[in-house]
C-alpha positions in Angstrom: 89.1 90.0 111.6 86.0 88.6 110.0 86.9 85.8 107.7 85.1 83.0 105.9 86.9 80.1 104.2 85.5 78.1 101.3 86.9 74.6 100.9 86.4 72.8 97.7 87.4 69.2 96.7 88.5 68.9 93.0 86.6 66.1 91.1 90.0 64.6 90.1 90.1 63.1 93.6 92.8 65.4 94.9 95.5 64.6 92.3 98.2 67.2 91.8 97.4 70.0 89.4 100.0 72.3 87.7 98.6 75.7 87.1 100.5 78.2 84.9 101.3 81.5 86.8 99.3 83.5 84.3 96.2 81.5 84.9 96.7 81.8 88.7 97.1 85.5 88.3 93.9 85.7 86.3 92.0 83.7 88.8 93.3 85.9 91.6 92.3 89.2 90.0 88.9 87.9 88.9 88.2 86.5 92.4 89.3 89.6 94.1 87.2 91.8 91.9 84.2 89.5 92.4 84.7 89.4 96.2 84.9 93.1 96.4 81.6 93.4 94.5 79.8 90.9 96.7 81.3 91.7 100.1 78.7 94.2 101.2 81.6 96.3 102.4 80.6 99.4 100.6 83.0 98.8 97.8 82.3 101.1 94.8 81.7 98.2 92.4 78.7 96.9 94.4 76.8 100.1 94.0 74.1 100.9 91.5 74.1 104.0 89.3 70.8 105.8 89.6 68.9 105.5 86.4 71.2 102.9 84.9 69.6 100.7 82.3 70.3 97.0 82.6 70.2 96.7 78.8 72.6 99.6 78.2 75.3 99.4 75.6 78.9 98.5 76.7 79.9 102.1 76.4 77.1 103.2 78.7 78.0 100.5 81.1 81.6 101.6 81.2 80.5 105.2 81.7 78.4 104.1 84.7 81.3 102.1 86.1 83.5 105.2 85.8 80.9 107.3 87.6 81.4 105.1 90.6 85.2 105.2 90.7 87.2 107.1 93.3 89.8 108.9 91.1 93.1 109.7 92.8 94.8 113.1 92.8 97.1 111.8 90.0 94.1 111.8 87.6 94.5 115.6 87.5 98.1 115.3 86.1 98.7 115.8 82.4 100.7 112.6 82.0 99.4 110.6 85.0 102.5 108.3 85.1 104.9 106.9 82.5 103.7 103.7 80.8 105.7 100.5 81.3 107.8 99.3 84.2 109.8 101.8 86.3 111.7 101.5 89.6 110.5 104.0 92.2 112.2 105.0 95.4 110.8 106.5 98.6 112.1 107.1 102.1 110.2 105.5 105.0 111.3 105.9 108.6 114.7 107.2 107.5 115.3 104.2 105.2 115.3 104.1 101.4 112.8 101.6 99.9 112.1 100.7 96.3 109.2 99.3 94.4 108.5 98.5 90.7 105.6 100.3 89.2 103.9 98.9 86.1 101.5 101.0 84.1 100.0 99.4 81.0 100.3 101.2 77.7 96.8 102.4 76.8 95.0 105.4 75.3 93.1 105.7 78.6 96.2 106.6 80.6 95.5 109.7 82.7 91.8 109.6 81.7 90.3 106.4 83.3 91.1 105.6 86.9 92.6 102.1 86.9 92.6 99.4 89.6 95.8 98.6 91.4 97.2 95.2 92.5 100.0 95.2 95.0 102.1 92.1 94.4 104.2 90.9 97.4 107.1 88.4 97.0 108.0 85.6 99.3 110.7 85.0 101.9 114.3 85.5 100.5 112.8 86.6 97.1 112.9 89.9 95.3 111.0 92.1 92.8 112.4 90.4 89.6 111.6 86.9 90.8 108.0 87.9 91.8 107.4 89.7 88.4 108.4 86.4 86.6 106.4 84.1 88.9 103.2 86.0 89.2 102.9 87.2 85.6 100.6 90.0 86.9 102.2 92.5 84.5 101.3 90.5 81.4 97.7 90.2 82.6 97.7 93.9 83.6 98.6 94.9 80.0 95.6 92.8 78.8 93.1 93.9 81.5 94.3 97.5 82.0 95.3 97.7 85.7 98.4 98.9 87.5 100.8 96.5 89.4 103.0 97.6 92.3 105.8 95.2 93.3 107.6 96.4 96.5 110.9 95.0 97.7 111.2 93.7 101.3 114.2 94.5 103.4 116.7 92.5 105.5 119.1 89.6 104.9 117.5 87.3 104.0 114.7 89.5 102.6 111.5 89.2 104.5 108.4 91.2 105.4 107.7 92.3 108.9 104.4 90.6 109.6 104.0 91.7 113.2 100.7 93.4 114.0 101.8 96.7 115.6 101.5 100.4 114.9 105.2 100.7 114.4 105.5 98.2 111.6 107.8 99.8 109.0 106.7 97.5 106.1 103.1 98.5 106.6 104.2 102.2 106.6 106.3 101.5 103.5 103.3 100.0 101.6 101.0 102.8 102.8 103.6 105.4 101.6 104.0 103.6 98.3 100.3 103.8 97.8 100.2 107.5 98.8 102.9 108.2 96.1 101.1 106.3 93.4 97.7 108.0 94.2 99.4 111.4 94.0 101.2 110.7 90.7 99.2 108.1 88.8 95.5 108.0 87.8 94.2 105.2 89.9 90.8 104.1 91.3 91.3 104.3 95.1 88.2 102.2 95.5 89.8 99.2 93.7 93.2 98.6 95.4 94.0 94.9 96.0 96.9 93.0 97.6 98.2 89.6 96.6 101.3 87.6 97.6 102.9 84.2 97.9 104.3 82.6 101.1 105.7 85.5 103.3 104.0 87.9 100.8 100.7 86.1 101.4 101.1 86.5 105.2 101.9 90.2 104.6 98.8 90.7 102.4 96.7 89.1 105.2 98.3 91.6 107.6 97.5 94.5 105.3 93.8 93.4 105.5 94.1 94.1 109.2 96.2 97.3 109.2 95.0 98.9 105.9 91.5 97.5 105.6 90.3 101.0 104.9 92.4 101.1 101.7 92.8 97.5 100.6 89.5 96.2 99.1 90.4 92.5 99.1 93.4 90.2 99.2 94.6 87.1 97.4 96.9 84.7 99.2 99.1 81.8 97.9 100.6 79.5 100.6 100.6 82.1 103.3 98.0 83.4 105.8 97.9 84.9 109.3 95.2 86.0 111.7 97.1 88.1 114.3 95.6 88.9 117.7 94.0 92.3 117.7 93.2 92.3 114.0 90.2 94.6 113.8 89.8 96.0 110.2 87.1 98.7 109.8 85.1 96.2 107.7 85.2 92.6 106.6 87.9 92.1 104.0 87.3 89.4 101.3 90.0 86.9 100.8 90.8 84.1 98.3 93.3 81.5 99.3 95.3 79.1 97.1 97.2 76.3 98.8 98.8 73.1 97.6 97.9 70.0 99.7 101.5 68.7 99.1 103.2 72.0 100.2 106.1 70.9 102.4 107.4 74.4 103.1 104.2 76.2 104.3 102.0 73.3 105.5 98.3 73.8 105.4 97.7 72.2 108.9 100.0 74.7 110.6 98.4 77.6 108.7 94.8 76.7 109.7 95.9 76.7 113.4 96.6 80.4 113.1 93.0 81.2 112.2 
């Protein structure tokens, strides 16, 4: 996997900072979008509309952006998904799996293809805790994107982060995305994954296994670079990690890269 890491020392001399979840979520979404635009990976947002005017009005700019979107099959549906948070169930490899789907209330529902953020919880955690910690849904209502929060399996709950073709969690997330593309109006060119701890490691794995569908990933205290990771293109990443993290230590994490 092609990866570049940016290290930055804060001018406060490395003192501890407390960042509200909503701010972290905002930073992650903005950074993922910017990385996708500048990655040179062929992401839709990096293209130029023929004949586009740099001094065009906001409405014209929005129309140009929409022209570059990759609308999913769900955009042809009359309702294109119920607004708000709903629990969705699918069967993968003979097992029932669930995820929470959040669609912001907007007059553009079913008309404008929206970006998607997949939000992955950490080890032993669950959907409800991740929704509260990440605050992505609050930001999604403000910025008009869709959030998918899947539930890991097992006791304790954990993601299968092994890099192999038979990984049921990768199959689950791919099937979840298939279902959403079929039933909700999304922009298939702007699908991102973010996660904390075990969810961050899983998001890194998705950049290996689903690099053709995941545009960029945002990781918090969790990363992996498995052997045999060969995505079809470089996948941009942004990584947040506390220097005083005693659960997922940074030194051990860098040794995996």
